[in-house]
Residue, then its C-alpha position, 0 to 999 in steps of 0.5 A: m518306431s524304434f530310434l535305433r534298430l539292429t536286425n540280424v547283424s553279422r560281420k566276419y573278417p577274412g581269414q577268421n574262423l568265427a564271426a566278429v559279430n554274429d546275428i545280433s538284433f536289438e532296439l534302442q529308444k531315444g534318450e536311452i544309454l546302453s553299455i556293451v561289455g564282454e571279454n577281449g575279442s568278444g566283438k564289442t568294438t566291431l559292433l560299435k563300428i557297424i552301428g556308426g557306419v564305419e564298418d560294413t556288415d556281411g548280413g543284416e541291417v542297422r536303421l536309425l529313425g527308420e533310415l538305413v545306416t550303410g558302411p564304407a562300401y556304400n559311402l565315400v566318407p565312412g560314417h553317418a551324419e547323425i552319428k558321432m563316434l569316439a574311437q579308442d584312438l581318439r582321432l584328434m586333429p594333430k596339427h590343430t589346437i585343442i580349442e580348434n579341435i572342439s570348435y570344428n564340431l561347432r562350425g554349423y551353429v550360430q556364433e553365440f551358441q558356439d561361444e557358449r558351448l565352447e566355454y562350457l565344454i572347456s570348463l566341464f572337462r577341466l581343459q582351462g590352460l590347455e586350449n592352445k596346445r596341440p594333442a601331442q603336448l598333452s598327456g593321454g588323460q588330457q587327450q581323452r578329455a579333449a576328445l570327449a569335449s569334441a564328441l559332445a560339442e555338436e549334440p549328435a542324435l546318437l553318440l558312440l564311445d569306445e572305452p571313453f574313460s580308460s585313459l583318464d587320470i584316476m583322480l578325475k575318472d569318477e567326476i568326468r564319467h558322471k559329467v559325461i552321462r549327466q550331460a548326455r541325459e540333459d541333452g536327451d542324447t542316445l548313447i552307446f559306450v563300450t567298456h571293460e569297467v563293469k561298474d561303469a556299465l552298472s552305474l551309468s546305463d539304462k541297459v547293459a548288453v553282454m557280448k561273448a564270441g560275437k553274440i549278445v548273450q544277455m541284454d537287460r537292465p543293470q540290476a537284472v544282469y547283475e543279480q539274474p545272470r543268464d549263465e556262468y560267464v555273465a555271473y563271473l564277468f560282473g564280479s564276485v559271486n557264489l555259484l553252487s549246485a543245488n545239492d551244495l546250496f541245500r547243504a549250506f542252507p537246509e531250510l531252503k528245501k522247503n522254499k526252493d524247487l530245484h533239480w539236482n543238476d540245477k546251478v544257482c548263483f547269488r552275490p556275496g551281499k545277499i547273505s545276511i550275518c546274524a546271531s549264531e543262535t538265530g541263523i539258518n546255519h552256522g559257518l566258520v570264517i576261513g578268510a577275510d579280504y578288505m575291499g574298502d567299504t566292506y570285507e569279503l569273507e570266506v565262510e565254510v558251511e558244511g563243507v561248502v565255501l561261501k563268499v559273504n560281504s560284511k561291514k565288520c571285520y571277522q577273524r579266521g576261526d570266528k563262527l557266524g550265523i548266516y541267512i539268505h532269502p529264497d528270492d535272492i537265489h537265482v537259477l542259471e539258464e545254462 
């Protein structure tokens, strides 16, 4: 039996032409971490609310360990006892201190565990010195850290996070997000988080679900979603990509005609990092550098080959007008489904 199962879940708001969530089905196993990404208005937050039992469905069902999760139309208090959701508005209790906010979610445990867990969470989220302040006295990033500490306090069966790292201070963002995921894995938590940071989705998740217009257009392992996108939308969503017709691909890499069976109307894609730069005399084809952007760890070059402009990652800085030999392995070229 799946830990979490969604079957044909839909939700359409009154006055809207399109459904916010449209016929979504998927399963999640215990301990898995799923990220949900997509453009604004794609239905990410609505889907999360439906899973958490704080939004009704117009059709379909959500089951947690076989038990039906119902929305506010069926429950006096919206939500599910085994599901904890941290919304974008954080929902800290404004009249209570930070330590009281976190302690509230520990009230069902023995005192010894409460004390140990509270001390641990205060340290984990760097809240020392802020324990006796109220939410309004904290910055947005501090409030988000306090809300994350509160959400992780009670070790729910399913933890739902909506843009959990968006307000964190840039100096702490990497540290905190990896701590949250590491803690969830150590506790064996099942976690679903909505994010617009595709790097978080790729680096922190077991699975990535990509939403567009209320539907999940692709759900797979992070590497598969990144390197084998289903369509142009998914390809562009995850960053820089080369998207070519089959004809342009063969113009840039004529040797691929021997290795790649493509039709004239096929579209292919590959990431800039899949192209290798080699000595000009050994490359499958020669290219001319027409642009170079410094990206921190690498340079992203624009290389023109037989009239086709390619994006190429390079550790070395090249100048406009430099000539390069380039190569790509046939297995690194992905044919789009749509």
